[in-house]
C-alpha positions in Angstrom: 0.0 0.0 0.0 1.1 3.6 -0.6 1.2 5.1 2.9 0.6 8.7 1.8 -2.6 8.1 -0.1 -5.6 9.3 2.0 -9.2 9.3 0.8 -12.8 9.8 2.0 -16.0 8.0 1.0 -19.5 9.3 1.8 -22.9 7.7 1.8 -25.4 9.6 -0.3 -29.0 9.5 1.0 -29.4 11.2 4.4 -25.7 12.0 4.5 -25.1 14.5 1.6 -28.6 14.3 0.0 -31.5 15.5 2.1 -34.0 14.7 -0.7 -34.0 12.2 -3.6 -32.0 14.4 -6.0 -31.0 17.4 -3.9 -27.6 18.3 -2.4 -27.8 21.3 -0.2 -26.1 24.4 -1.6 -23.8 24.4 1.5 -22.8 20.7 1.0 -22.1 21.1 -2.7 -20.0 24.3 -2.1 -17.9 22.8 0.7 -17.5 19.4 -1.0 -16.3 21.0 -4.2 -13.8 23.1 -2.1 -12.5 19.9 -0.5 -12.2 18.2 -3.9 -10.1 21.1 -5.2 -7.8 21.0 -2.1 -7.4 17.2 -2.0 -6.9 16.3 -5.7 -10.5 14.9 -5.8 -10.0 12.5 -2.9 -13.7 12.1 -2.1 -15.8 9.3 -3.6 -19.3 7.9 -2.9 -20.2 4.6 -1.2 -23.9 4.0 -1.6 -26.8 1.6 -1.7 -27.9 3.2 -4.9 -27.3 1.6 -8.3 -25.0 3.5 -10.6 -27.8 4.9 -12.8 -29.2 6.8 -9.9 -25.8 8.1 -8.7 -24.3 9.3 -12.0 -26.0 12.8 -11.7 -23.7 13.5 -8.7 -20.5 12.8 -10.6 -20.4 16.2 -12.3 -22.1 18.1 -9.4 -19.4 16.9 -6.9 -16.5 16.5 -9.3 -16.2 12.8 -8.5 -13.1 11.2 -10.2 -12.4 8.1 -8.0 -14.3 4.9 -8.6 -17.7 4.8 -6.9 -18.9 1.9 -4.6 -22.4 1.2 -5.7 -25.2 -1.2 -4.8 -24.1 -1.6 -1.2 -20.6 -2.8 -2.3 -21.6 -5.3 -5.0 -20.0 -3.0 -7.6 -17.1 -0.5 -7.9 -17.4 1.6 -11.0 -15.1 4.1 -12.7 -17.3 7.2 -13.2 -15.2 8.3 -16.2 -15.2 5.1 -18.2 -18.3 3.5 -16.7 -16.3 0.3 -16.4 -16.2 -2.1 -13.5 -13.2 -2.1 -11.1 -14.9 -5.0 -9.2 -18.2 -6.7 -9.1 -20.1 -9.5 -7.4 -23.4 -10.0 -9.1 -26.1 -12.6 -9.7 -26.0 -14.4 -13.0 -29.2 -15.1 -15.0 -29.7 -18.6 -13.7 -29.0 -17.6 -10.1 -31.5 -14.7 -10.0 -34.1 -16.7 -11.9 -34.1 -19.4 -9.2 -34.1 -16.8 -6.4 -37.1 -14.9 -8.0 -39.1 -18.1 -8.2 -38.5 -18.9 -4.6 -39.6 -15.5 -3.4 -42.6 -15.5 -5.8 -43.8 -18.7 -4.0 -43.9 -16.8 -0.7 -46.2 -14.1 -2.0 -43.7 -11.4 -1.4 -43.4 -8.7 -4.0 -40.0 -7.5 -5.4 -38.1 -5.6 -8.0 -34.7 -6.2 -9.6 -31.8 -3.9 -10.4 -28.4 -3.9 -12.0 -26.1 -0.9 -12.1 -27.5 0.6 -15.2 -31.2 -0.5 -15.3 -34.1 -1.4 -13.1 -36.8 -4.0 -13.6 -40.1 -3.2 -12.0 -43.8 -4.1 -12.0 -46.3 -1.5 -13.0 -47.8 0.4 -10.1 -45.1 -0.7 -7.7 -43.7 2.1 -5.5 -40.5 2.1 -7.7 -42.8 2.7 -10.7 -44.0 6.0 -9.2 -40.4 7.1 -8.3 -38.7 6.1 -11.6 -41.4 6.5 -14.2 -44.1 8.9 -13.0 -41.9 11.4 -11.1 -39.1 11.3 -13.7 -36.3 12.2 -11.3 -33.2 14.0 -12.4 -31.0 11.0 -11.8 -33.0 9.0 -14.4 -33.4 11.7 -17.0 -29.6 12.3 -17.1 -28.9 8.7 -17.9 -31.3 7.9 -20.7 -28.9 8.3 -23.6 -29.8 5.6 -26.2 -30.3 2.8 -23.7 -33.4 1.7 -22.0 -33.1 2.4 -18.2 -36.4 1.2 -16.8 -38.1 -2.1 -17.8 -41.7 -2.2 -16.7 -43.7 -5.4 -16.5 -47.4 -6.1 -16.0 -46.9 -8.7 -13.3 -44.3 -10.4 -11.2 -44.7 -13.5 -13.2 -43.9 -11.7 -16.4 -40.9 -10.0 -14.8 -39.5 -13.4 -13.7 -39.7 -14.8 -17.2 -38.7 -11.7 -19.2 -36.2 -9.8 -17.1 -33.5 -12.4 -17.7 -33.9 -11.8 -21.5 -33.3 -8.1 -21.0 -30.2 -8.2 -18.8 -27.2 -10.5 -18.3 -26.6 -9.9 -14.6 -28.3 -8.4 -11.5 -26.9 -6.7 -8.4 -29.8 -7.4 -6.1 -33.5 -8.3 -5.6 -35.4 -5.8 -3.4 -38.2 -7.4 -1.4 -41.3 -5.5 -0.3 -42.6 -6.9 3.0 -45.7 -5.1 4.1 -46.2 -7.0 7.4 -44.2 -8.8 10.1 -45.1 -12.2 8.8 -43.6 -11.5 5.4 -40.4 -10.0 7.0 -40.0 -13.3 9.0 -40.6 -15.5 5.9 -38.2 -13.3 3.8 -35.3 -13.5 6.4 -35.8 -17.3 6.8 -35.5 -17.8 3.1 -32.5 -15.5 2.8 -30.7 -17.5 5.4 -31.7 -20.8 3.7 -30.4 -19.6 0.4 -27.1 -18.3 2.0 -27.5 -14.8 0.8 -26.7 -11.4 2.2 -29.3 -8.7 3.0 -29.8 -5.3 4.5 -33.2 -4.4 6.0 -34.8 -1.0 6.0 -37.7 -0.8 8.4 -40.7 1.4 7.9 -43.9 1.9 10.0 -45.8 -0.4 7.6 -43.2 -3.0 7.0 -39.7 -3.2 5.5 -37.7 -3.2 2.3 -35.1 -5.9 2.3 -32.3 -5.7 -0.3 -30.8 -9.1 -1.1 -27.3 -9.6 -2.4 -24.8 -12.3 -2.9 -23.1 -13.7 0.2 -20.7 -11.3 1.9 -21.6 -8.2 -0.1 -21.8 -5.0 1.9 -20.3 -1.5 1.8 -17.1 -2.7 3.5 -16.7 -5.4 0.9 -16.9 -2.8 -1.9 -14.6 -0.3 -0.1 -11.9 -3.0 0.5 -12.0 -3.7 -3.3 -11.6 0.0 -3.9 -8.8 0.4 -1.4 -6.9 -2.5 -2.9 -7.3 -1.0 -6.4 -6.1 2.5 -5.3 -3.4 1.1 -3.0 -4.8 2.9 0.1 -4.4 1.6 3.6 -7.6 1.0 5.6 -6.4 3.5 8.3 -6.2 6.2 5.6 -9.9 5.9 4.7 -12.5 8.3 6.2 -16.1 7.3 5.9 -19.4 9.2 6.5 -22.9 7.7 6.9 -26.4 7.8 8.5 -28.2 4.5 8.2 -28.3 0.8 8.7 -26.3 -0.1 5.6 -23.5 2.0 6.9 -23.0 0.0 10.1 -20.5 -2.4 8.6 -18.3 0.6 7.5 -18.3 2.0 11.0 -17.5 -1.4 12.5 -14.6 -2.0 10.1 -13.0 1.4 9.6 -11.7 3.5 12.5 -12.3 7.0 10.9 -16.1 7.0 10.8 -18.3 10.0 11.1 -22.1 10.0 11.5 -24.3 12.9 10.6 -26.5 14.3 13.4 -29.6 12.9 11.8 -28.1 9.3 11.7 -29.8 6.4 13.4 -28.8 5.8 17.0 -27.1 2.5 16.3 -24.7 4.2 13.9 -24.0 7.1 16.3 -22.8 4.6 18.9 -20.2 3.3 16.6 -19.0 6.7 15.2 -15.7 8.2 16.0 -17.5 11.6 15.9 -21.0 12.9 15.3 -21.0 15.8 13.0 -23.6 18.4 11.8 -27.0 17.6 10.1 -27.1 16.7 6.5 -28.9 20.0 5.7 -26.1 22.0 7.2 -23.4 20.7 4.8 -22.0 18.3 7.5 -19.7 16.2 5.3 -18.1 19.1 3.4 -17.5 21.1 6.5 -16.0 18.1 8.3 -13.7 17.3 5.4 -12.4 20.8 5.3 -11.8 20.8 9.1 -9.9 17.6 8.8 -7.6 19.3 6.3 -7.1 22.1 8.8 -6.3 19.5 11.4 -3.4 18.3 9.3 -5.0 15.3 7.4 -3.3 15.4 4.0 -6.0 14.0 1.7 -4.5 13.1 -1.6 -4.6 10.4 -4.2 
């Protein structure tokens, strides 16, 4: 490892974004100042798939590879090529879809550049009806969203429209479905991250051992950066692994309590430009970010 390489990686939603597509003016200003002072030493580590991250590349002058899809992919934002990946192949995801379909649990599929959804699903409203900036900027000449009339149709047709998939996202609208989902995930020896809501949970299912730390370690190896020279920022349950594995961990004030307990320091709220301000303060404290 090159001992003088020091970088930072920040989560997106709830950490630098306070709404789906919105970086606060203060966050963008301070992050860009940090990028200029550090030779663009900040990257992103996110649960989002690449096609809903790409809009931030220009806004935040991201040059380093981005850890996407909770660590299952590391993608160069300049070339759009993979640095590393751990994805489901067609035959794998087909069998997994069939098993979850038998439980009566709804789901959608993603890879890094496309989504496969059922009409009138919550994702349909977000991606198709609302036409978010992150989607519109990535249309080019390729189809980004595949919409199916039913789960059964998606199971049969999605594997004809894509070669590999990063995850399957389960929609569990009651405790019974959550229990069934987690039992099947364990039986199939898969990895998951669960986001709880008042009316249920979304459970993202990945290949075994995939998490943000997994993706970050692939990135660090590629960049030849020591683990102690990585500074991470987060707010939610899928950031817990990073805070357990890397000593320089900073939770925004609006983070979940479990993450705050693991953090080296709790910083400002996402709306106050917390990440950008902290990065600039770290430079003032003598941390020589550079890559």
